[in-house]
C-alpha positions as CSV (number, residue, x, y, z in Angstrom):
1,X,14.0,2.6,13.0
2,X,11.4,-0.2,12.8
3,X,12.5,-1.5,9.4
4,X,16.2,-2.1,10.5
5,X,14.7,-4.0,13.3
6,X,12.6,-6.1,10.9
7,X,15.4,-6.9,8.6
8,X,17.6,-7.6,11.5
9,X,14.8,-10.5,12.6
10,X,14.5,-11.4,9.1
11,X,18.3,-12.1,9.0
12,X,18.3,-13.9,12.5
13,X,15.6,-16.2,11.5
14,X,17.1,-17.2,8.1
15,X,20.6,-17.6,9.7
16,X,18.8,-20.1,12.2
17,X,17.4,-22.0,9.7
18,X,20.5,-22.2,7.7
19,X,22.6,-23.4,10.6
20,X,19.7,-25.7,11.2
21,X,20.0,-27.4,7.8
22,X,23.9,-27.4,8.0
23,X,23.3,-29.3,10.8
24,X,21.3,-32.3,9.3
25,X,23.5,-35.4,7.8
26,X,23.0,-35.4,4.2
27,X,21.3,-38.5,3.0
28,X,24.3,-40.1,0.7
29,X,22.5,-41.4,-2.5
30,X,22.7,-45.2,-2.9
31,X,25.8,-46.0,-5.2
32,X,24.6,-47.4,-8.9
33,X,25.7,-50.8,-9.1
34,X,28.6,-51.7,-11.1
35,X,27.7,-54.0,-14.0
36,X,30.3,-56.7,-15.7
37,X,31.9,-55.5,-19.2
38,X,29.5,-58.4,-20.5
39,X,26.5,-57.0,-18.8
40,X,26.9,-53.9,-20.5
41,X,27.6,-55.3,-23.9
42,X,24.3,-57.5,-23.1
43,X,22.3,-53.8,-22.3
44,X,23.9,-52.2,-25.8
45,X,22.9,-55.0,-27.6
46,X,19.4,-55.3,-26.3
47,X,19.1,-51.2,-26.8
48,X,20.5,-51.7,-30.5
49,X,18.2,-54.5,-31.7
50,X,15.5,-53.6,-33.7
51,X,15.8,-49.8,-32.6
52,X,14.7,-46.8,-34.1
53,X,17.1,-43.7,-33.6
54,X,14.5,-40.6,-34.2
55,X,15.9,-37.1,-33.8
56,X,17.6,-34.3,-35.2
57,X,20.8,-33.0,-37.1
58,X,22.4,-29.9,-38.1
59,X,25.1,-29.1,-40.2
60,X,28.5,-27.3,-39.0
61,X,29.2,-24.6,-41.1
62,X,32.5,-22.4,-41.2
63,X,32.8,-18.7,-41.7
64,X,35.6,-16.3,-42.5
65,X,39.1,-16.9,-43.8
66,X,41.2,-19.9,-43.2
67,X,43.3,-18.1,-40.6
68,X,40.1,-17.0,-38.7
69,X,37.5,-19.8,-39.1
70,X,34.3,-19.7,-37.2
71,X,32.1,-22.6,-36.7
72,X,28.3,-22.1,-36.5
73,X,25.2,-24.8,-36.7
74,X,23.0,-24.8,-39.5
75,X,19.3,-25.3,-39.0
76,X,18.0,-28.5,-37.2
77,X,16.4,-31.3,-39.6
78,X,14.6,-34.5,-38.3
79,X,16.7,-37.6,-38.7
80,X,15.8,-41.2,-38.5
81,X,17.9,-44.5,-38.3
82,X,16.6,-47.8,-38.0
83,X,19.0,-50.5,-36.7
84,X,18.0,-54.0,-37.1
85,X,20.4,-55.7,-35.0
86,X,24.1,-55.5,-33.7
87,X,26.5,-58.2,-33.0
88,X,30.1,-58.2,-31.6
89,X,32.7,-59.5,-34.0
90,X,35.8,-59.6,-31.5
91,X,37.4,-57.1,-29.0
92,X,35.8,-53.7,-29.8
93,X,35.0,-54.3,-33.1
94,X,31.3,-54.8,-33.7
95,X,28.8,-54.9,-36.9
96,X,25.6,-53.0,-36.7
97,X,22.5,-54.1,-39.7
98,X,21.1,-50.6,-40.4
99,X,18.4,-49.9,-42.8
100,X,19.6,-46.8,-44.7
101,X,16.8,-44.4,-46.1
102,X,17.1,-41.4,-48.0
103,X,15.9,-40.0,-51.0
104,X,15.5,-43.3,-53.3
105,X,17.9,-45.2,-51.3
106,X,16.2,-47.7,-49.1
107,X,18.9,-50.7,-48.3
108,X,20.1,-52.9,-45.4
109,X,23.5,-52.6,-44.8
110,X,26.3,-54.0,-42.5
111,X,28.0,-51.3,-40.9
112,X,31.6,-52.1,-38.9
113,X,31.8,-49.8,-36.0
114,X,34.3,-49.9,-33.0
115,X,32.4,-49.4,-29.4
116,X,34.5,-47.8,-26.9
117,X,33.2,-47.3,-22.8
118,X,33.4,-44.4,-21.2
119,X,32.5,-46.0,-18.0
120,X,29.3,-47.5,-18.5
121,X,28.6,-45.5,-21.5
122,X,29.0,-46.8,-25.1
123,X,30.4,-44.8,-27.7
124,X,30.1,-46.0,-31.3
125,X,32.9,-45.1,-33.5
126,X,32.5,-45.2,-37.4
127,X,35.9,-44.3,-39.0
128,X,35.9,-43.6,-42.8
129,X,33.2,-46.0,-43.9
130,X,31.5,-46.0,-47.2
131,X,27.7,-45.8,-47.2
132,X,25.9,-47.5,-50.1
133,X,24.5,-44.8,-52.2
134,X,26.4,-42.3,-50.2
135,X,29.8,-41.2,-49.2
136,X,32.4,-42.0,-46.9
137,X,31.6,-41.0,-43.5
138,X,32.9,-41.1,-39.7
139,X,31.2,-40.3,-36.5
140,X,31.4,-40.5,-32.7
141,X,27.7,-41.3,-31.4
142,X,27.4,-41.8,-27.6
143,X,24.3,-44.1,-26.3
144,X,22.8,-43.3,-22.9
145,X,19.6,-44.2,-21.2
146,X,17.8,-44.6,-24.4
147,X,19.2,-41.4,-26.3
148,X,22.1,-40.7,-28.2
149,X,24.2,-37.7,-29.0
150,X,27.3,-37.0,-31.5
151,X,28.8,-36.0,-34.2
152,X,29.6,-36.7,-38.1
153,X,31.7,-35.9,-40.8
154,X,31.9,-36.7,-44.7
155,X,33.9,-35.3,-47.2
156,X,33.2,-31.3,-47.3
157,X,30.0,-31.9,-44.5
158,X,29.9,-32.0,-41.0
159,X,27.2,-32.1,-38.2
160,X,25.9,-32.7,-35.3
161,X,23.0,-35.3,-34.2
162,X,20.8,-36.3,-31.2
163,X,17.6,-37.9,-30.2
164,X,15.6,-40.7,-28.8
165,X,15.9,-44.5,-29.3
166,X,13.0,-46.3,-29.5
167,X,12.2,-50.1,-30.0
168,X,10.8,-51.3,-33.1
169,X,10.0,-54.9,-31.4
170,X,6.2,-54.0,-31.7
171,X,6.1,-53.5,-35.6
172,X,6.5,-57.0,-36.8
């Protein structure tokens, strides 16, 4: 009987505490200031000027028959992209000057992209762009708070990528 009384007492205390919390007005979070389109684009440009994208990528593998293809992720591999600069051409069209390094290839190439906005978040769109020394690629890469995440495809290959963006301004 003592156990039941103890349980009822604990439940009563919990109920009282929950009721008191429910009566407290919640502090409303301060709304994030809305940036103008020009401010958003200036922030995007600053983020991608002399920047190093460091992260991981993995391939997307398909298994099974054509009628029942299942996708799975391959192992993570290290990834690094050096962006020297970015400039707006007009509308959604931009040009990224990127240093491309893999194997014996080390070249700076202008990569035409589109930038679409999901609210305050830029999404880089690459559609069937020939990469010097490589193949033709498409990608969608979101940039947010000095991080990036996206998906890419090229020929018979596709994958996911993600990582952090750091400034390379100090290496001059």
